[in-house]
C-alpha positions as CSV (number, residue, x, y, z in Angstrom):
1,M,167.0,-105.7,-50.7
2,C,167.7,-105.9,-46.9
3,S,166.1,-103.8,-44.2
4,R,167.5,-100.6,-42.7
5,P,167.4,-101.0,-38.5
6,K,164.5,-98.7,-37.4
7,T,166.8,-97.6,-34.3
8,L,169.2,-95.7,-36.7
9,S,168.9,-92.4,-37.9
10,H,169.0,-91.4,-41.5
11,T,172.4,-90.0,-40.9
12,G,173.4,-93.5,-39.5
13,F,174.0,-93.5,-35.7
14,N,171.6,-92.1,-33.7
15,L,172.1,-88.6,-32.4
16,S,172.1,-89.1,-29.0
17,F,175.4,-89.9,-27.3
18,N,174.4,-93.9,-27.2
19,D,176.6,-97.0,-27.5
20,G,177.5,-96.5,-31.0
21,I,178.5,-92.9,-30.8
22,L,180.8,-94.2,-27.6
23,G,182.2,-97.2,-29.8
24,L,183.0,-94.7,-32.6
25,V,184.8,-92.4,-30.4
26,G,186.5,-95.8,-29.0
27,A,187.3,-96.9,-32.7
28,A,188.7,-93.5,-33.6
29,I,191.2,-93.4,-30.5
30,L,192.0,-96.8,-31.0
31,L,193.1,-96.5,-35.2
32,F,194.7,-92.9,-34.8
33,T,196.7,-94.4,-31.6
34,A,197.6,-97.7,-33.9
35,V,199.1,-95.4,-36.6
36,V,201.3,-93.1,-34.2
37,W,202.6,-96.3,-32.4
38,S,203.3,-98.1,-35.8
39,D,205.0,-94.8,-36.9
40,R,207.1,-95.2,-34.1
41,G,208.1,-98.6,-34.0
42,P,211.2,-100.3,-35.2
43,N,210.0,-102.2,-38.3
44,V,208.0,-99.2,-39.9
45,N,210.5,-99.1,-42.5
46,Q,209.7,-102.7,-43.4
47,T,206.0,-102.1,-44.2
48,D,204.4,-102.3,-47.6
49,F,204.4,-98.4,-47.5
50,S,208.3,-98.6,-48.4
51,L,207.7,-99.6,-51.7
52,T,205.3,-96.7,-52.2
53,Y,207.5,-94.1,-50.6
54,V,210.2,-95.1,-53.1
55,G,207.9,-95.4,-56.3
56,A,206.6,-91.9,-55.0
57,R,209.7,-90.8,-54.5
58,I,211.3,-91.7,-58.0
59,V,208.4,-89.4,-59.7
60,H,208.7,-86.8,-57.2
61,D,212.6,-86.6,-58.2
62,G,212.0,-86.4,-62.1
63,M,212.3,-89.8,-62.7
64,G,209.3,-91.5,-63.5
65,R,210.3,-92.7,-66.9
66,D,212.7,-95.2,-65.3
67,L,209.9,-95.9,-62.6
68,Y,209.7,-99.5,-63.2
69,H,213.5,-100.3,-64.0
70,L,214.3,-102.6,-60.9
71,N,217.8,-101.7,-60.5
72,L,216.7,-98.3,-59.8
73,Q,214.1,-99.2,-57.6
74,K,216.3,-101.5,-55.4
75,Q,219.3,-99.0,-55.2
76,L,216.9,-96.1,-54.0
77,R,215.5,-99.0,-51.3
78,D,218.2,-100.1,-50.1
79,S,219.8,-96.6,-49.7
80,L,216.5,-95.3,-47.6
81,F,216.1,-98.2,-45.2
82,Q,218.0,-100.8,-43.7
83,H,216.7,-104.5,-43.7
84,A,214.3,-103.2,-46.5
85,V,211.7,-105.7,-47.6
86,P,212.8,-107.6,-51.0
87,L,209.9,-106.7,-53.0
88,F,209.2,-104.0,-55.3
89,F,206.8,-101.3,-56.5
90,E,204.4,-102.6,-58.7
91,H,201.4,-100.8,-58.4
92,P,200.0,-98.6,-61.1
93,P,202.2,-95.2,-62.3
94,F,199.1,-92.9,-61.6
95,E,199.6,-93.8,-57.9
96,A,203.0,-93.1,-57.8
97,L,202.3,-89.6,-59.1
98,L,199.3,-88.8,-56.6
99,L,201.3,-89.9,-53.7
100,S,204.4,-88.0,-54.8
101,P,203.7,-85.2,-52.6
102,L,204.3,-87.4,-49.5
103,S,207.9,-88.5,-50.7
104,A,208.5,-85.0,-49.9
105,H,208.9,-85.4,-46.3
106,S,210.7,-87.8,-44.2
107,F,209.5,-91.4,-44.5
108,R,208.0,-91.7,-41.0
109,T,206.3,-88.5,-41.2
110,A,205.0,-89.8,-45.0
111,Y,203.7,-92.8,-42.9
112,L,201.9,-91.2,-40.3
113,I,200.2,-89.0,-42.7
114,W,199.2,-91.6,-44.8
115,G,197.9,-94.0,-42.2
116,L,196.0,-91.0,-40.7
117,T,194.6,-90.9,-43.9
118,N,193.6,-94.6,-44.1
119,A,192.3,-94.4,-40.3
120,T,189.9,-91.5,-41.5
121,I,188.4,-93.4,-44.6
122,W,187.9,-96.5,-42.4
123,L,186.1,-94.2,-39.7
124,L,184.1,-92.7,-42.2
125,M,182.9,-96.2,-44.0
126,I,182.0,-97.1,-40.6
127,V,179.4,-94.4,-40.3
128,L,178.2,-93.7,-43.8
129,L,177.6,-97.3,-44.8
130,R,175.5,-98.0,-41.6
131,K,172.5,-97.0,-42.8
132,Y,172.5,-99.3,-45.8
133,L,173.8,-102.6,-43.5
134,P,171.0,-104.1,-41.5
135,W,173.0,-105.9,-39.3
136,P,173.9,-106.1,-36.2
137,R,171.2,-103.9,-34.9
138,E,173.0,-102.8,-31.8
139,D,175.6,-99.8,-32.9
140,L,177.8,-101.1,-30.6
141,G,178.1,-104.5,-32.0
142,Y,178.0,-103.0,-35.2
143,V,181.2,-100.8,-35.0
144,S,183.0,-103.9,-33.1
145,L,182.4,-106.0,-36.0
146,W,184.8,-103.5,-38.2
147,L,187.1,-103.8,-35.6
148,L,187.2,-107.6,-35.7
149,F,188.3,-107.5,-39.3
150,A,192.1,-108.6,-39.1
151,P,192.7,-107.5,-43.0
152,L,191.7,-104.4,-42.2
153,W,194.3,-103.6,-39.7
154,V,196.8,-105.3,-41.7
155,A,196.2,-102.8,-44.9
156,L,196.5,-99.8,-42.1
157,Y,199.4,-100.9,-40.8
158,Q,201.2,-102.5,-43.7
159,G,200.0,-98.7,-45.4
160,Q,198.5,-100.2,-48.3
161,S,195.6,-98.6,-50.4
162,S,193.4,-101.3,-49.8
163,L,191.2,-98.8,-47.5
164,F,190.5,-96.6,-50.6
165,L,189.2,-100.0,-52.6
166,L,187.0,-100.5,-50.4
167,A,185.8,-96.7,-50.2
168,F,185.4,-96.7,-53.7
169,Y,183.5,-100.3,-53.7
170,S,181.2,-98.7,-51.3
171,L,180.7,-95.8,-53.2
172,A,179.7,-97.8,-56.1
173,F,177.5,-99.8,-54.3
174,V,175.6,-96.8,-52.8
175,L,175.1,-95.0,-55.9
176,L,174.0,-98.4,-57.7
177,K,171.3,-98.4,-54.9
178,R,170.1,-95.1,-56.2
179,D,170.2,-96.1,-59.8
180,K,173.1,-94.0,-60.6
181,E,174.8,-95.9,-62.9
182,F,176.9,-93.8,-64.6
183,A,178.2,-92.2,-61.4
184,A,178.7,-95.5,-59.9
185,G,181.3,-96.7,-62.9
186,I,182.9,-93.5,-62.5
187,G,183.2,-94.0,-58.3
188,L,184.8,-97.9,-59.1
189,G,186.7,-96.8,-61.8
190,F,189.0,-94.9,-59.4
191,G,189.6,-97.9,-57.7
192,L,192.2,-99.2,-60.6
193,L,194.7,-98.5,-58.1
194,K,193.8,-101.9,-57.7
195,F,193.1,-103.3,-61.0
196,Q,193.5,-107.0,-60.6
197,F,190.4,-106.7,-58.2
198,V,188.1,-104.1,-60.0
199,L,188.3,-105.5,-63.9
200,P,187.0,-108.8,-62.5
201,F,184.0,-106.7,-61.4
202,V,183.7,-104.8,-64.7
203,L,183.7,-107.6,-66.7
204,I,180.3,-108.9,-64.6
205,F,178.9,-105.4,-65.7
206,L,179.9,-106.0,-69.3
207,V,178.3,-109.3,-69.7
208,R,175.2,-107.5,-68.0
209,R,175.3,-105.0,-70.6
210,K,175.3,-102.6,-68.1
211,W,176.4,-99.9,-70.5
212,R,175.7,-96.5,-68.4
213,F,178.3,-97.7,-65.7
214,L,180.5,-98.9,-68.5
215,L,180.6,-95.7,-70.1
216,G,180.9,-94.3,-66.3
217,F,184.3,-96.6,-65.8
218,G,185.6,-95.3,-68.6
219,V,185.7,-91.8,-68.0
220,S,187.4,-92.4,-65.0
221,S,190.0,-94.6,-66.5
222,L,190.5,-92.5,-69.1
223,V,191.8,-89.9,-66.8
224,L,193.8,-92.2,-64.9
225,T,195.3,-93.2,-68.0
226,L,196.1,-89.9,-68.8
227,L,197.6,-89.5,-65.3
228,S,199.9,-92.3,-65.6
229,I,201.4,-91.0,-68.7
230,A,202.3,-87.8,-67.3
231,A,204.2,-89.7,-64.5
232,V,206.0,-92.0,-66.3
233,G,205.3,-91.1,-70.4
234,W,204.8,-94.0,-73.3
235,R,208.2,-95.6,-72.5
236,G,207.5,-96.1,-68.8
237,A,204.1,-97.3,-69.1
238,A,205.3,-100.1,-71.7
239,D,207.8,-100.8,-68.8
240,Y,205.1,-101.5,-66.4
241,V,203.1,-103.8,-68.9
242,R,206.3,-106.0,-69.3
243,F,207.1,-105.9,-65.3
244,L,203.1,-107.3,-64.9
245,F,203.7,-110.2,-67.4
246,T,207.3,-111.0,-65.5
247,I,205.4,-110.9,-62.4
248,G,202.6,-113.2,-64.1
249,R,205.3,-115.4,-65.1
250,N,207.0,-115.7,-61.9
251,P,204.4,-116.9,-58.8
252,Q,207.2,-118.8,-57.2
253,N,209.2,-115.9,-56.8
254,I,209.2,-114.0,-53.7
255,S,210.4,-110.9,-54.7
256,Y,207.2,-110.4,-56.9
257,G,204.7,-112.2,-54.2
258,S,205.0,-115.9,-53.9
259,G,201.9,-117.4,-55.7
260,V,201.2,-119.9,-52.6
261,D,200.1,-116.9,-50.2
262,M,197.7,-115.5,-52.6
263,P,193.9,-116.6,-51.6
264,T,192.9,-116.7,-55.5
265,I,191.8,-118.8,-58.1
266,H,195.4,-118.4,-59.4
267,G,196.8,-118.9,-55.9
268,F,194.8,-122.3,-55.6
269,V,195.4,-123.8,-58.6
270,Y,199.4,-122.7,-59.0
271,A,199.4,-124.2,-55.1
272,L,197.9,-127.8,-56.0
273,V,199.2,-128.5,-59.8
274,G,201.1,-125.4,-60.7
275,Q,204.5,-127.0,-60.7
276,R,203.1,-129.9,-63.4
277,I,201.2,-127.9,-65.7
278,G,203.5,-124.9,-66.4
279,Y,203.2,-121.4,-66.8
280,I,201.1,-121.6,-70.0
281,G,198.9,-124.4,-68.6
282,L,198.3,-122.9,-65.4
283,N,197.1,-119.8,-67.0
284,I,194.8,-121.1,-69.0
285,V,193.0,-123.0,-66.4
286,V,193.2,-120.0,-64.3
287,A,191.4,-117.9,-67.3
288,F,188.9,-120.6,-67.7
289,L,188.1,-120.9,-64.1
290,S,188.0,-117.7,-63.4
291,I,185.9,-116.2,-66.6
292,S,183.2,-118.9,-65.7
293,L,182.7,-117.8,-62.4
294,L,182.3,-114.2,-63.6
295,A,179.8,-115.3,-66.1
296,W,178.0,-117.3,-63.8
297,V,177.7,-114.2,-61.2
298,A,176.6,-112.0,-64.2
299,W,174.0,-114.7,-65.3
300,R,172.2,-115.3,-62.2
301,W,172.1,-111.3,-61.5
302,D,168.9,-111.1,-62.8
303,S,168.0,-107.5,-63.6
304,K,164.1,-108.5,-63.1
305,Q,164.6,-109.7,-59.3
306,E,167.5,-106.6,-58.8
307,R,165.4,-105.3,-56.2
308,S,164.9,-108.4,-53.9
309,S,168.7,-109.5,-54.2
310,F,170.6,-106.7,-55.1
311,D,172.5,-106.5,-51.9
312,L,173.1,-110.7,-51.8
313,M,174.4,-110.2,-55.8
314,F,176.5,-107.2,-54.9
315,A,178.4,-109.0,-52.4
316,A,178.8,-112.3,-54.6
317,A,179.9,-110.0,-57.5
318,V,182.9,-108.4,-55.5
319,A,183.7,-111.9,-53.5
320,A,184.1,-113.3,-57.3
321,A,186.1,-110.2,-58.5
322,L,188.4,-110.5,-55.6
323,L,188.6,-114.3,-56.3
324,S,189.3,-113.7,-59.9
325,G,191.9,-111.6,-59.2
326,S,195.6,-111.6,-59.0
327,H,198.4,-110.8,-56.8
328,M,196.0,-110.8,-53.8
329,F,197.7,-110.9,-50.0
330,T,195.8,-110.3,-46.4
331,H,195.3,-106.4,-47.0
332,D,193.4,-107.1,-50.2
333,F,190.5,-109.0,-47.9
334,S,189.7,-105.3,-46.8
335,P,187.0,-104.9,-49.5
336,L,185.1,-108.0,-48.4
337,I,183.8,-106.1,-45.1
338,L,180.9,-104.8,-47.0
339,P,179.7,-107.8,-48.6
340,M,179.9,-109.5,-45.3
341,L,177.8,-107.3,-43.7
342,L,175.2,-107.4,-46.6
343,A,175.1,-111.2,-46.5
344,A,175.1,-111.1,-42.5
345,G,172.0,-108.5,-42.8
346,C,170.1,-110.6,-45.0
347,F,170.0,-113.6,-43.1
348,S,170.1,-112.0,-39.6
349,K,166.4,-113.6,-39.1
350,S,167.4,-117.1,-39.8
351,T,169.1,-117.8,-36.3
352,T,169.5,-121.4,-36.3
353,L,170.8,-123.9,-38.2
354,T,168.8,-127.7,-38.6
355,T,168.6,-130.6,-41.1
356,R,166.4,-128.6,-42.9
357,T,168.6,-125.4,-43.5
358,P,169.7,-124.6,-47.1
359,S,173.2,-125.0,-48.3
360,P,173.7,-121.7,-49.7
361,L,172.9,-120.6,-46.4
362,I,175.2,-123.1,-44.4
363,A,177.9,-122.2,-47.1
364,V,177.6,-118.2,-46.2
365,R,177.6,-118.4,-42.4
366,T,180.6,-121.1,-42.4
367,A,182.4,-118.8,-44.5
368,L,181.7,-115.3,-42.6
369,V,182.8,-117.3,-39.3
370,L,186.0,-118.5,-41.0
371,L,186.3,-114.7,-42.6
372,W,185.7,-113.4,-39.4
373,M,188.1,-115.5,-37.2
374,F,191.5,-113.0,-36.6
375,P,194.0,-115.9,-36.2
376,V,192.9,-117.6,-39.4
377,Y,194.8,-114.8,-41.8
378,F,198.0,-115.1,-39.4
379,V,198.1,-119.0,-39.2
380,C,197.5,-119.2,-43.1
381,V,200.4,-116.4,-43.9
382,N,202.9,-117.9,-41.1
383,W,202.3,-121.3,-43.0
384,H,202.3,-119.8,-46.4
385,C,199.2,-121.4,-47.1
386,L,196.9,-118.5,-47.6
387,Y,195.5,-120.2,-50.9
388,L,193.5,-122.1,-48.7
389,M,190.9,-119.1,-48.3
390,G,190.4,-118.9,-51.6
391,P,187.9,-122.0,-51.3
392,V,186.2,-120.1,-48.3
393,L,186.1,-116.8,-50.5
394,F,184.3,-119.5,-53.0
395,L,181.9,-120.9,-50.5
396,F,180.8,-117.2,-49.8
397,T,180.0,-116.6,-53.5
398,W,178.3,-119.9,-54.2
399,G,176.2,-119.4,-51.3
400,A,175.3,-115.9,-51.5
401,V,174.4,-116.4,-55.5
402,Q,172.5,-119.7,-54.7
403,T,170.2,-117.7,-52.1
404,K,168.4,-116.4,-54.8
405,L,166.6,-120.0,-54.9
406,F,165.3,-119.6,-51.4
407,P,163.0,-115.9,-51.4
408,K,162.2,-116.1,-47.7
409,L,165.6,-115.6,-47.3
410,T,165.8,-112.6,-49.2
411,E,162.3,-110.8,-48.3
412,V,163.9,-110.0,-44.8
413,A,163.3,-106.4,-46.3
414,A,161.9,-105.7,-49.6
415,K,159.9,-102.7,-49.1
């Protein structure tokens, strides 16, 4: 595992009024101001939160059984918003139920409450994860890196739940570091609000036969399943499953999310050969590549070396889970900030690249530079080629896993 900065206290930041505290205060002002500014903007009704609001409103009004009837969604959406986005609410039923109290407020008030909640989660992650992230040593630089990661801003503006997924991944990471596998499984289970990125991660733990983690995951999964049934009933749950299959069969449909705008294995394969191999062929290829990647990560995650390589393997597992998921957009990169900082911390003592630098280290550093480049995401979205970020995620995953072959790079901190 990687070392903690000696300059930090056990609570994360020094208790004195140093640059880190100033940076954190500045970050808080910036984030909360951004939420208020967005809430007052003319285009707030075109954010993704408008879809969440529609889903929550349907459940709040007692029509949960018809939540995934697209005509109902469209009718309510068009009655609430002018120039509404042509998308539908496709999140799990329990999310609509848990957020239904927000729909009792006006849309802008609900957006403001949700945005301030997301901003608070962001700030809490910065503080609570600090003692587990050894790089950079300067607190101000550490805070700045969080603020420079574009997907977090996109998630905040769009009113997405990606910051909560980051929180649940972070909770699982911390609990696993403390050898509390059952509790870690419970924590990650609540990340099923983005199940397409959590289930691949769980598959890695299934291959590794981490039964206590899987048992904990099953407990929280059961709770969320019961909440979903309470929200939409068995018929509504069946409608949701059919809706998911409809989305999967139509990667070209912008109302379901265009496939070329997804930086995943599915998005990359679809962009290259999807039109030629058809729906069945596409899913066979994607399933084979995804399962192979996840199985490889699980195989390389050797429990005998877990103490010295845990951070890198956790980072690789999260990246592989995102890459193997589906329906992924810019804001869905948000959980990757944790793996990025973990990987950067493990390599922080190797500062120069030479002809003798191991290729995995070059791969990870290249991926980190691209992932932290603010304009890259907006260029890819504007040109509808976000699928090109899929290979960058693979580069990061491969480099993090292969670094285990070079013990000196992972001995930065093993205590």
